[in-house]
Each structure stands twice: as C-alpha cells, then as structure tokens.
PLY file of the C-alpha trace (Angstrom):
ply
format ascii 1.0
element vertex 474
property float x
property float y
property float z
element edge 473
property int vertex1
property int vertex2
end_header
0.19 -0.07 0.13
1.60 3.09 -0.95
1.71 6.62 1.06
-0.56 8.04 -1.17
-3.00 5.38 -0.88
-2.54 5.49 2.97
-3.13 9.34 3.13
-6.48 9.10 0.80
-7.44 6.08 3.21
-6.81 8.79 6.33
-8.66 12.07 4.38
-11.95 9.58 3.16
-12.21 8.29 7.09
-11.81 11.58 8.13
-14.89 12.95 6.15
-16.86 10.28 6.80
-16.20 10.41 10.45
-17.24 14.30 10.11
-20.56 13.27 8.23
-21.37 10.80 11.34
-20.47 13.25 14.03
-22.98 15.84 12.77
-25.80 13.52 11.53
-25.81 12.62 15.31
-25.27 15.91 17.18
-26.45 19.41 16.71
-23.19 21.00 18.43
-19.92 19.60 18.52
-20.03 16.57 21.21
-24.08 17.91 22.14
-26.64 15.40 22.04
-29.60 16.51 20.15
-31.25 16.60 16.45
-28.15 16.66 14.31
-27.89 17.86 10.85
-29.72 15.66 8.45
-28.17 16.30 5.16
-25.01 14.85 6.87
-27.89 12.01 7.76
-28.37 11.52 4.42
-25.25 11.77 2.42
-23.14 9.41 5.06
-25.37 6.74 3.14
-26.69 4.73 5.87
-30.26 5.44 5.75
-32.92 3.59 4.07
-36.72 3.93 2.79
-38.44 1.41 0.69
-41.24 3.32 0.97
-43.41 5.04 -1.82
-41.73 8.68 -0.94
-38.33 6.84 -0.55
-38.01 9.62 2.41
-35.32 7.55 4.01
-36.72 7.41 7.27
-37.87 11.02 7.44
-34.45 12.31 6.73
-35.52 13.86 3.75
-38.83 15.25 5.40
-36.06 16.83 7.46
-34.25 17.94 5.38
-37.19 20.03 3.27
-38.48 21.66 6.84
-34.91 23.45 7.51
-36.29 25.55 4.12
-35.46 25.73 0.25
-31.65 27.07 1.27
-29.22 26.41 4.66
-25.94 25.74 5.24
-25.04 22.34 6.68
-22.54 21.92 9.43
-20.71 20.25 6.42
-19.89 23.43 4.57
-22.19 22.92 1.57
-25.13 24.67 0.84
-28.01 22.22 0.59
-30.87 23.14 -2.16
-34.22 21.42 -2.40
-37.72 22.64 -3.89
-38.65 23.07 -7.38
-38.31 26.88 -7.07
-35.17 27.33 -5.10
-33.77 24.56 -7.84
-35.25 27.04 -10.82
-33.35 29.81 -9.28
-30.11 27.65 -8.99
-30.25 26.26 -12.32
-30.90 29.47 -13.82
-28.90 31.59 -11.81
-25.43 30.27 -10.35
-24.52 28.02 -13.13
-23.84 24.75 -11.11
-21.84 22.30 -12.66
-21.29 18.65 -10.84
-18.01 18.70 -8.58
-17.17 16.18 -6.37
-17.64 16.87 -2.91
-15.13 14.38 -0.91
-11.80 13.44 -2.35
-11.50 11.08 -5.01
-8.98 8.56 -6.17
-8.97 8.81 -9.69
-11.31 11.54 -11.20
-13.70 11.01 -14.22
-16.23 14.18 -13.87
-15.35 16.83 -16.45
-13.68 20.09 -14.76
-16.30 22.55 -14.05
-15.64 25.00 -16.43
-15.76 22.46 -19.59
-19.14 21.38 -18.33
-20.46 24.67 -18.88
-19.49 24.64 -22.64
-21.28 23.36 -25.22
-18.83 21.34 -26.24
-19.25 18.72 -23.68
-23.22 18.50 -23.92
-22.54 18.06 -28.11
-20.27 15.54 -27.19
-22.82 13.57 -24.82
-25.50 14.34 -27.43
-23.43 12.63 -30.39
-22.49 9.41 -28.25
-25.38 8.99 -25.95
-28.07 11.46 -27.34
-31.13 10.23 -28.97
-29.99 10.20 -32.44
-27.48 7.80 -31.67
-29.13 5.61 -29.65
-32.35 5.51 -32.40
-29.59 4.35 -34.54
-28.92 1.61 -31.89
-32.43 0.67 -31.28
-32.01 -2.64 -33.01
-28.75 -3.84 -31.62
-30.50 -2.49 -28.20
-33.22 -4.51 -28.47
-31.10 -7.87 -29.52
-29.25 -7.65 -26.24
-32.27 -7.18 -24.30
-33.74 -10.09 -25.88
-30.66 -12.14 -25.34
-30.67 -11.29 -21.53
-33.84 -12.32 -21.28
-32.97 -15.77 -22.81
-30.57 -16.61 -20.48
-33.27 -16.75 -17.75
-34.93 -19.79 -17.12
-37.95 -19.73 -14.86
-37.61 -20.30 -11.31
-35.53 -17.99 -8.69
-33.30 -15.48 -10.18
-31.35 -12.06 -8.85
-32.47 -9.55 -11.19
-29.96 -7.00 -10.33
-27.11 -9.73 -10.84
-28.34 -11.97 -13.27
-30.17 -9.59 -15.73
-30.00 -5.39 -14.96
-25.95 -5.76 -14.48
-25.13 -7.98 -17.42
-27.58 -6.56 -19.88
-26.41 -2.83 -18.87
-22.72 -3.74 -19.35
-23.58 -5.50 -22.88
-25.97 -2.23 -24.04
-23.15 0.31 -23.29
-20.58 -1.62 -24.82
-22.73 -1.37 -27.97
-23.49 2.26 -27.20
-19.60 3.33 -26.85
-18.62 0.97 -29.53
-16.45 -1.34 -27.22
-14.35 -3.92 -29.50
-16.50 -7.63 -29.03
-12.39 -8.56 -27.53
-12.31 -5.83 -24.99
-16.09 -6.00 -23.84
-15.21 -8.94 -21.02
-12.61 -6.04 -19.52
-14.95 -3.54 -20.38
-17.74 -5.18 -18.02
-15.45 -6.06 -14.98
-14.07 -2.22 -14.87
-17.79 -1.03 -14.99
-18.62 -3.12 -12.02
-15.59 -1.91 -10.45
-16.68 1.90 -10.89
-20.02 1.09 -9.70
-19.63 3.08 -6.21
-18.42 6.04 -8.82
-21.07 8.04 -8.49
-22.10 7.78 -5.03
-18.57 8.79 -4.02
-18.81 11.97 -5.15
-20.40 12.66 -1.88
-20.37 9.60 0.56
-16.28 8.31 1.35
-16.21 4.55 0.14
-14.29 2.05 2.13
-10.58 1.92 1.00
-10.94 -1.63 -0.75
-13.77 -0.34 -2.73
-12.27 2.90 -3.84
-9.10 1.20 -4.99
-11.06 -1.20 -6.84
-13.20 1.89 -8.07
-10.07 4.00 -8.98
-8.69 0.69 -10.87
-12.28 0.57 -12.77
-12.14 4.38 -14.22
-8.43 3.87 -15.30
-9.40 0.95 -17.14
-12.55 2.62 -19.10
-9.92 5.76 -19.56
-7.15 3.50 -21.09
-9.71 2.06 -23.28
-11.54 5.36 -24.57
-7.66 7.11 -24.93
-7.16 8.45 -28.24
-11.27 8.69 -29.25
-12.31 11.91 -30.72
-15.14 11.95 -27.51
-12.96 10.32 -25.02
-14.29 12.66 -22.06
-17.68 11.59 -23.20
-17.31 8.22 -23.50
-15.74 8.00 -19.90
-18.55 9.70 -18.37
-21.21 7.83 -19.74
-19.80 4.74 -19.21
-19.22 5.56 -15.42
-22.47 7.64 -14.87
-24.60 6.69 -17.69
-24.20 3.22 -17.21
-25.04 3.36 -13.33
-28.25 4.98 -14.37
-29.47 2.45 -16.59
-29.05 -0.37 -14.43
-30.37 1.97 -11.26
-33.47 2.94 -13.60
-34.07 -0.49 -14.74
-33.49 -1.75 -11.47
-35.80 0.64 -9.84
-38.52 -0.19 -12.30
-38.62 -3.93 -11.77
-38.52 -3.53 -8.06
-41.41 -1.63 -8.94
-43.42 -4.52 -11.34
-42.64 -7.08 -8.42
-45.22 -5.64 -6.09
-47.55 -4.84 -9.15
-49.02 -8.34 -11.11
-51.60 -6.31 -13.27
-48.86 -4.09 -14.16
-46.92 -6.57 -15.36
-49.53 -7.88 -17.33
-50.17 -4.65 -18.84
-46.82 -4.66 -20.00
-46.92 -8.28 -22.05
-50.21 -6.74 -23.60
-48.98 -3.56 -23.82
-45.11 -3.02 -24.69
-46.07 0.82 -25.20
-46.15 0.72 -21.52
-42.73 0.22 -20.91
-42.44 3.67 -21.61
-45.20 5.13 -19.39
-43.46 3.24 -16.86
-40.07 4.28 -16.99
-41.06 7.98 -17.22
-43.24 7.31 -13.72
-40.00 5.35 -12.23
-37.71 8.56 -13.23
-39.88 11.13 -11.76
-40.55 8.86 -8.53
-37.11 7.76 -8.09
-34.71 10.01 -9.95
-31.38 8.71 -10.55
-29.62 10.82 -8.54
-31.57 11.87 -5.44
-28.71 14.40 -4.61
-26.45 16.14 -6.83
-23.19 17.26 -5.38
-22.40 20.87 -7.37
-20.20 24.01 -7.18
-21.78 27.26 -8.30
-20.02 28.88 -11.22
-21.78 32.12 -10.85
-22.94 34.31 -8.03
-26.85 34.24 -7.83
-29.53 34.57 -5.12
-31.56 31.78 -4.55
-34.63 32.03 -2.33
-33.71 35.09 -0.76
-30.19 33.73 0.05
-26.69 34.83 -1.58
-24.80 31.99 -2.85
-21.27 33.00 -4.18
-19.29 32.01 -7.03
-17.10 28.85 -6.10
-19.55 27.84 -2.81
-20.08 24.29 -3.12
-23.95 23.07 -2.49
-26.01 20.12 -2.93
-29.01 19.79 -4.84
-31.60 17.41 -3.43
-34.96 16.10 -4.55
-37.32 15.95 -1.40
-40.60 16.22 -3.05
-42.69 12.90 -3.42
-44.26 12.08 -6.51
-48.11 13.39 -5.76
-50.92 10.83 -6.02
-53.33 11.37 -8.99
-51.38 10.45 -12.17
-51.30 7.01 -14.03
-50.31 4.61 -11.60
-50.26 7.17 -8.56
-47.35 9.53 -10.44
-48.04 13.09 -10.82
-46.61 14.74 -14.11
-43.37 16.54 -14.23
-45.49 19.95 -13.46
-46.69 18.07 -10.16
-50.62 17.52 -11.33
-52.02 14.56 -12.40
-51.47 13.36 -15.85
-55.13 12.96 -17.58
-55.21 10.40 -20.65
-51.61 10.21 -21.52
-51.27 13.85 -22.22
-47.96 15.18 -23.17
-46.38 18.19 -21.21
-44.79 21.22 -22.03
-43.09 23.48 -19.02
-46.15 25.60 -19.53
-48.86 23.10 -20.02
-50.52 20.24 -21.42
-50.45 19.50 -25.05
-52.33 16.18 -26.76
-50.24 13.44 -26.97
-48.41 12.57 -30.36
-50.09 9.76 -32.73
-46.72 8.01 -32.23
-46.38 8.29 -28.68
-44.57 10.87 -26.38
-41.17 12.29 -26.87
-39.69 13.96 -24.31
-37.15 16.55 -23.29
-35.08 16.45 -20.45
-37.42 16.36 -17.73
-40.58 17.73 -19.70
-42.26 16.19 -22.83
-43.43 17.63 -26.61
-45.48 16.02 -29.13
-44.18 13.14 -31.13
-44.80 14.56 -34.28
-43.05 17.71 -33.46
-39.88 15.47 -32.38
-39.67 13.50 -35.82
-40.03 16.63 -37.69
-37.19 17.82 -35.99
-35.33 14.52 -36.76
-35.29 13.07 -33.23
-34.89 9.18 -33.36
-37.52 6.98 -31.42
-35.83 5.17 -28.37
-39.28 2.83 -27.53
-38.98 -0.67 -27.29
-42.11 -0.94 -29.79
-41.30 2.33 -31.49
-43.94 4.58 -29.51
-41.17 6.83 -27.64
-38.96 8.95 -28.27
-36.75 11.24 -26.09
-35.97 14.98 -27.23
-33.13 17.07 -25.85
-33.50 21.01 -26.31
-31.87 23.83 -25.59
-32.54 27.10 -24.05
-34.76 28.39 -26.50
-36.54 25.08 -26.96
-34.67 23.76 -30.08
-34.28 20.13 -30.25
-30.72 19.10 -30.11
-30.06 17.12 -33.68
-31.98 19.80 -35.52
-29.02 20.43 -37.59
-28.23 19.46 -40.89
-26.73 16.47 -42.29
-23.73 15.58 -40.38
-24.33 18.26 -37.91
-25.49 17.51 -33.90
-28.02 20.50 -33.85
-27.91 23.27 -30.97
-27.41 22.03 -27.43
-26.93 24.27 -24.52
-25.84 22.76 -21.32
-28.62 24.25 -19.18
-31.71 23.36 -20.94
-35.16 25.06 -20.64
-36.34 21.73 -19.04
-34.33 22.29 -16.03
-36.77 25.15 -15.05
-40.08 23.48 -15.16
-42.57 23.43 -12.30
-43.62 21.15 -10.25
-40.74 17.90 -9.49
-37.44 18.91 -10.60
-35.92 17.08 -13.57
-34.47 13.82 -12.94
-31.03 15.54 -13.24
-30.51 19.00 -12.29
-27.73 19.60 -14.55
-28.46 19.40 -18.55
-25.01 17.97 -19.07
-26.08 15.46 -16.69
-29.68 14.90 -18.18
-27.93 14.00 -21.72
-27.13 10.92 -19.94
-31.04 9.49 -19.65
-31.35 8.78 -23.24
-29.59 5.51 -23.85
-30.78 4.64 -19.78
-34.55 5.12 -21.12
-33.95 3.56 -23.90
-32.37 0.21 -22.71
-34.39 0.19 -19.70
-37.47 -0.04 -22.08
-36.45 -2.95 -24.32
-35.01 -4.82 -21.26
-38.98 -4.52 -19.81
-40.42 -5.47 -22.83
-38.31 -8.05 -23.35
-38.66 -10.06 -19.78
-42.39 -9.68 -20.21
-42.24 -11.16 -23.37
-40.50 -14.18 -22.24
-42.39 -14.26 -18.73
-45.80 -14.10 -18.27
-45.42 -14.23 -14.46
-43.24 -11.91 -12.11
-43.47 -12.13 -8.29
-41.04 -11.42 -5.82
-38.99 -14.13 -3.75
-37.08 -12.22 -0.84
-36.16 -8.74 0.43
-34.11 -6.63 -2.29
-31.48 -4.89 -0.96
-29.44 -1.71 -1.16
-26.05 -1.37 -0.57
-24.72 1.32 1.82
-22.76 4.59 1.41
-24.78 5.39 -1.79
-26.82 8.09 -0.57
-27.14 9.51 -4.57
-28.51 6.54 -6.53
-29.52 4.29 -3.69
-28.21 1.49 -5.54
-29.70 -1.79 -5.60
-27.52 -4.76 -5.01
-30.07 -7.85 -4.97
-33.56 -7.94 -6.17
-34.87 -11.82 -5.85
-37.57 -12.67 -8.30
-39.32 -15.61 -9.50
-39.72 -15.84 -12.96
-42.39 -18.41 -14.02
-44.99 -19.78 -17.03
-48.78 -19.21 -16.50
-50.11 -21.08 -13.84
-52.78 -23.76 -15.03
-55.34 -25.59 -12.60
0 1
1 2
2 3
3 4
4 5
5 6
6 7
7 8
8 9
9 10
10 11
11 12
12 13
13 14
14 15
15 16
16 17
17 18
18 19
19 20
20 21
21 22
22 23
23 24
24 25
25 26
26 27
27 28
28 29
29 30
30 31
31 32
32 33
33 34
34 35
35 36
36 37
37 38
38 39
39 40
40 41
41 42
42 43
43 44
44 45
45 46
46 47
47 48
48 49
49 50
50 51
51 52
52 53
53 54
54 55
55 56
56 57
57 58
58 59
59 60
60 61
61 62
62 63
63 64
64 65
65 66
66 67
67 68
68 69
69 70
70 71
71 72
72 73
73 74
74 75
75 76
76 77
77 78
78 79
79 80
80 81
81 82
82 83
83 84
84 85
85 86
86 87
87 88
88 89
89 90
90 91
91 92
92 93
93 94
94 95
95 96
96 97
97 98
98 99
99 100
100 101
101 102
102 103
103 104
104 105
105 106
106 107
107 108
108 109
109 110
110 111
111 112
112 113
113 114
114 115
115 116
116 117
117 118
118 119
119 120
120 121
121 122
122 123
123 124
124 125
125 126
126 127
127 128
128 129
129 130
130 131
131 132
132 133
133 134
134 135
135 136
136 137
137 138
138 139
139 140
140 141
141 142
142 143
143 144
144 145
145 146
146 147
147 148
148 149
149 150
150 151
151 152
152 153
153 154
154 155
155 156
156 157
157 158
158 159
159 160
160 161
161 162
162 163
163 164
164 165
165 166
166 167
167 168
168 169
169 170
170 171
171 172
172 173
173 174
174 175
175 176
176 177
177 178
178 179
179 180
180 181
181 182
182 183
183 184
184 185
185 186
186 187
187 188
188 189
189 190
190 191
191 192
192 193
193 194
194 195
195 196
196 197
197 198
198 199
199 200
200 201
201 202
202 203
203 204
204 205
205 206
206 207
207 208
208 209
209 210
210 211
211 212
212 213
213 214
214 215
215 216
216 217
217 218
218 219
219 220
220 221
221 222
222 223
223 224
224 225
225 226
226 227
227 228
228 229
229 230
230 231
231 232
232 233
233 234
234 235
235 236
236 237
237 238
238 239
239 240
240 241
241 242
242 243
243 244
244 245
245 246
246 247
247 248
248 249
249 250
250 251
251 252
252 253
253 254
254 255
255 256
256 257
257 258
258 259
259 260
260 261
261 262
262 263
263 264
264 265
265 266
266 267
267 268
268 269
269 270
270 271
271 272
272 273
273 274
274 275
275 276
276 277
277 278
278 279
279 280
280 281
281 282
282 283
283 284
284 285
285 286
286 287
287 288
288 289
289 290
290 291
291 292
292 293
293 294
294 295
295 296
296 297
297 298
298 299
299 300
300 301
301 302
302 303
303 304
304 305
305 306
306 307
307 308
308 309
309 310
310 311
311 312
312 313
313 314
314 315
315 316
316 317
317 318
318 319
319 320
320 321
321 322
322 323
323 324
324 325
325 326
326 327
327 328
328 329
329 330
330 331
331 332
332 333
333 334
334 335
335 336
336 337
337 338
338 339
339 340
340 341
341 342
342 343
343 344
344 345
345 346
346 347
347 348
348 349
349 350
350 351
351 352
352 353
353 354
354 355
355 356
356 357
357 358
358 359
359 360
360 361
361 362
362 363
363 364
364 365
365 366
366 367
367 368
368 369
369 370
370 371
371 372
372 373
373 374
374 375
375 376
376 377
377 378
378 379
379 380
380 381
381 382
382 383
383 384
384 385
385 386
386 387
387 388
388 389
389 390
390 391
391 392
392 393
393 394
394 395
395 396
396 397
397 398
398 399
399 400
400 401
401 402
402 403
403 404
404 405
405 406
406 407
407 408
408 409
409 410
410 411
411 412
412 413
413 414
414 415
415 416
416 417
417 418
418 419
419 420
420 421
421 422
422 423
423 424
424 425
425 426
426 427
427 428
428 429
429 430
430 431
431 432
432 433
433 434
434 435
435 436
436 437
437 438
438 439
439 440
440 441
441 442
442 443
443 444
444 445
445 446
446 447
447 448
448 449
449 450
450 451
451 452
452 453
453 454
454 455
455 456
456 457
457 458
458 459
459 460
460 461
461 462
462 463
463 464
464 465
465 466
466 467
467 468
468 469
469 470
470 471
471 472
472 473
C-alpha cells in the first residue's frame, strides 16, 4: 500500500467521521437533533416506502427551508422553486464533495461549455440511441433468453449484465474488450455515490482501477471525455433505472400483465419511475456564478447540493404525478408551461418535460421506445431540439436547458449536461422490460430487495430476488 493510498484512506475516514458526527449532534459533542443532510450523505439511511424518504431524513431536510447551510460546509438546496433559481442563476456544475482516488468528472468550467453536451449528445443522445435501437433490442432479448423459470436475482443476473452489454454497443467497445469493459464497469459502480459519500478504502481502490481501465479503453478517441462520462455515470443510471422499474413491477402483477399486452407501457412506466425515483436523489455541485436563491446569496465557488425531497403526488397514472406536479390525464404530453395532446406515435420527452412526438419526429429526433412508441429529445434554452442541424450536424445543444426550469417535480438530473445521460438509460430499460415480460408471463418477489450502503445518490440495488414463471394452470 503506497503512502498516497494511506493518505487518501485517512482523508476519506475523516470526511466520513465528520458526516457521522454532525448527523448525530446538533453541536459538536452535544447530543441533540443532528444535521439531516449529514445523515443523508453518510449513506446509512434507508427507505423503501412510496416517498423514498430515507426514514424521514428527506422530510427533515425539507423542513429546514429551500436553502440552508449544512455543518458539512455546503449549501443544501431543495424544492422546485429554489432548484429553478439555482439552475437559472448559479450556473451549477457537478463537482466531487469528497476526495477522489481517480477523477472521472469533466472540469466544472468544461461542463459549462456546449462542447461537452454536444459530445454527449453525439455519443449517447437521442439520435445515437435511435440508430442503435435494433442492437439494444437484441441485447435485451438475449439477456432475457439466458434466464429460465424459477428464482433469479434481477440485478446480478439481468440488469447489470445487460447494462454492460448495452453500453458496450452504445460506446463501440470492440468485441475482444467487452469482458474487460464489463469488469471495469462493475468496479466503477460506486463512483457516482463516491462524489458525496466516502467509500471504504478497498472499494475506493477497485473504483479507481475501474475508472483507469475505462479511460485507457477510450484513450485517443475524439469523444473520450464524453465516453468516460457515459460509461461511469450513464451506465450506472441505466442499471439503477432498470432495477427500480423491476422493483416496482414485483409488487404490481396487473402492471406486469399490462406490459405484456401493451409493450408501449414500458415507456410510460420508465417515465413514472424517473419522476418518482430520479437517478440521482442528491447532486453535488459547485456554483460557477454568484446568484440569489430563495433570498440567500450564493457566491461563485460555493459548494452546494441539490436534493430532490418532493415525493410524487398521487393522482396520475399509477399514482405518479406529471412533471408539473399535476395528475396526468389520458396520457397527455406536457411542456414546461402546460399540457398538449399526445403525439400519434407516443410521446417524446425533453430532459424532464415532454413535447408532441410529431414535432420531435419532424425535428429529426430518433425514437427509442421498445415498440417504436417513444422518442426522447434534448432541448436547448431556446426550445430548439438537439439534433436539428443539417446532415452530419448534431444540432444546437446547451448545457443549461429549458427543461431544468419546469414547475413542480424537479427534472431527473438537475444539470442538463447530466440529463443527456438519460436517453440511452431510458431506451435500454424500455427494451429490457419488454423482452423480460414477453418471455415470462409471471413475475413475483422471492425475498427482500437489498440496497448497498454508502449510496446516498443512487440508492443502488445490489440484490433483487424474484421468481420468473410460466402461466399457472389448474
């Protein structure tokens, strides 16, 4: 073990010790109500209820107001209005809040440029994913075919292997490197949570090795930076989205039956899961500009964390509210300002809002739905659709999109450069649900789901016991 590794281990221990100390004590060494933000980021809270409230921690965070200073020296920002102000004024960029063994995030100043978002759109945006629809569908079918009736772990046996195979296709990983790619993805799995919560030293060393392996794989590529981000954070979002969708379906046999009879339901289900359980519940950021948020002045360079505390409002399809916080009606699509009729070929989404599918199709956005019923579309702050340029052009992209300023439930990821991670995650999840439902008429729980600790951002599922079966006859 090198001196540098020892030093990093001590730093991580000190940060985690501070999180535990402030989580328990209102003031140093004085028993009392602790800092709820510290309780959240230490990564030992749990919550499997419908609001995903982590044992009341999210409610305690919200009770302190839309903007407040944690004893961990970061601004905590929560609530739709405050998050809109933050996005509009502070120019937030994702930034690690704890020491990193191997950096994988682009520099904050790089995140504010259109170049990164354009590269992400080229590699994992709607058009790119649309071109790969057949390959992703085939990968999902093969992953489902490898399973047989009986007990199965839907995370280890289905979601994680399929994610590795799907992102190998998205990122053009050569066949002979795919086994190593899958191993590096698995090693880097805690990387997103490690931005806020120190991992154990052994986990940190494996994580660093995984990130280095992925960086070496993409070295020399024109879009190496975007490929690394898609591999580390995009694949994690895909695996978590698929796991959470399957977790939901385990308790809802009627919805599983609906998915079998209507494959287009996969797109609706994925949209609902995204708003009920965003891929990142908390997002560590740095302000690149001075701004006033909910009456509080935040200086450029300040650390802050955007937290989604609002639960979905009952009343929409399957009890999930739409992006505006109002119940969805008859599958209507939504924009930032209101509701519009759904497109004839399903809905197409912005990064957090929806637009008519016909408009997206006219703009050249490729469909990503498992049955051709859903197309995603990134938008710029002027409302233009990414990918609307001429032949060979990626179209206009902005790092801070209009979709981050919608009313009601915050967008799934609060920084638009991060929101460009979602098209591939959505598409792979939709194909996976359709393939699994087509193969197995019955899906039921077979034990308690297990979520890993030290995962305050992703709440990563590591075990999802289920039983797959054929139609029962008497």
